[in-house]
C-alpha positions as CSV (number, residue, x, y, z in Angstrom):
1,X,0.0,0.0,0.0
2,X,2.7,2.5,1.0
3,X,4.7,1.5,-2.1
4,X,1.9,2.5,-4.5
5,X,1.4,5.9,-2.6
6,X,4.8,6.5,-3.2
7,X,4.8,5.7,-6.8
8,X,1.7,7.7,-7.2
9,X,3.3,10.8,-5.6
10,X,6.5,10.3,-7.6
11,X,4.2,10.4,-10.8
12,X,2.7,13.8,-9.7
13,X,6.1,15.2,-9.1
14,X,7.2,13.9,-12.6
15,X,4.3,15.6,-14.2
16,X,4.6,18.9,-12.2
17,X,8.6,18.8,-13.3
18,X,7.5,18.5,-16.9
19,X,4.9,21.3,-16.6
20,X,7.6,23.6,-14.9
21,X,10.0,22.8,-17.7
22,X,7.2,23.5,-20.5
23,X,5.9,26.6,-19.0
24,X,9.3,28.1,-18.2
25,X,10.4,26.9,-21.9
26,X,13.4,25.3,-20.5
27,X,15.6,22.6,-22.2
28,X,14.6,19.2,-21.2
29,X,18.3,18.3,-20.3
30,X,18.3,20.8,-17.2
31,X,16.0,18.5,-15.4
32,X,17.4,15.6,-13.5
33,X,16.9,12.1,-14.9
34,X,16.4,13.2,-18.4
35,X,18.9,12.0,-21.0
36,X,20.2,14.5,-23.4
37,X,21.8,13.5,-26.7
38,X,23.7,15.9,-28.9
39,X,24.9,14.8,-32.5
40,X,27.5,16.2,-34.5
41,X,26.8,14.8,-38.1
42,X,26.9,10.9,-37.9
43,X,30.4,11.0,-36.5
44,X,29.9,11.8,-32.8
45,X,27.3,11.6,-30.2
46,X,27.3,13.2,-26.6
47,X,25.1,11.4,-24.3
48,X,24.3,13.3,-21.0
49,X,22.6,11.0,-18.3
50,X,24.8,7.9,-19.1
51,X,24.7,5.6,-16.3
52,X,26.9,2.7,-17.8
53,X,28.0,0.7,-20.7
54,X,25.9,-2.4,-21.5
55,X,27.5,-3.6,-24.8
56,X,30.8,-2.4,-26.4
57,X,32.3,-3.3,-29.7
58,X,33.2,-1.7,-33.1
59,X,29.7,-2.1,-34.5
60,X,27.5,-1.8,-31.4
61,X,27.6,0.5,-28.3
62,X,24.6,0.2,-25.8
63,X,24.3,2.7,-23.0
64,X,22.2,2.6,-20.0
65,X,20.5,5.9,-19.4
66,X,18.4,5.0,-16.5
67,X,14.8,4.8,-18.1
68,X,16.2,4.0,-21.7
69,X,18.6,1.9,-23.3
70,X,20.4,3.8,-26.3
71,X,21.8,1.7,-28.6
72,X,24.4,2.9,-31.1
73,X,25.2,0.7,-34.5
74,X,27.6,1.6,-37.3
75,X,31.3,0.9,-37.9
76,X,34.4,1.8,-36.1
77,X,32.5,2.8,-33.0
78,X,34.3,3.7,-29.8
79,X,33.7,5.5,-26.7
80,X,36.1,8.3,-26.6
81,X,35.3,9.5,-23.3
82,X,33.2,8.4,-20.1
83,X,32.4,10.1,-16.9
84,X,29.9,9.6,-14.1
85,X,27.1,10.7,-16.3
86,X,28.5,11.4,-20.0
87,X,29.8,9.4,-22.7
88,X,31.3,10.3,-25.9
89,X,30.5,8.1,-28.7
90,X,32.7,8.2,-32.0
91,X,33.0,6.7,-35.1
92,X,30.4,5.9,-38.2
93,X,27.0,5.9,-36.4
94,X,24.3,4.5,-38.7
95,X,21.4,4.1,-36.5
96,X,20.4,5.2,-32.9
97,X,17.8,2.9,-31.0
98,X,15.9,3.5,-27.9
99,X,14.5,0.7,-25.7
100,X,12.9,0.5,-22.1
């Protein structure tokens, strides 16, 4: 019972956060828990909100972003930099997929 109340309250907080972000016209990446990806052509992707690497080879890189898994596929892929909450994926990026 307490778990459902906590989950319901978290949902309300999430919706309030989204409304505030929309009303103030703030970028979504300034809100905690929201993944932000910037692409520089198809050669580089900066992923803010990265929580870990799930798969890594020269053709596929999968990153955990909390609510989503982001999958980059292509050729000559590599993670150029990795910090506590950001990853820089470089190479020839052909597709980006999002899954829960």
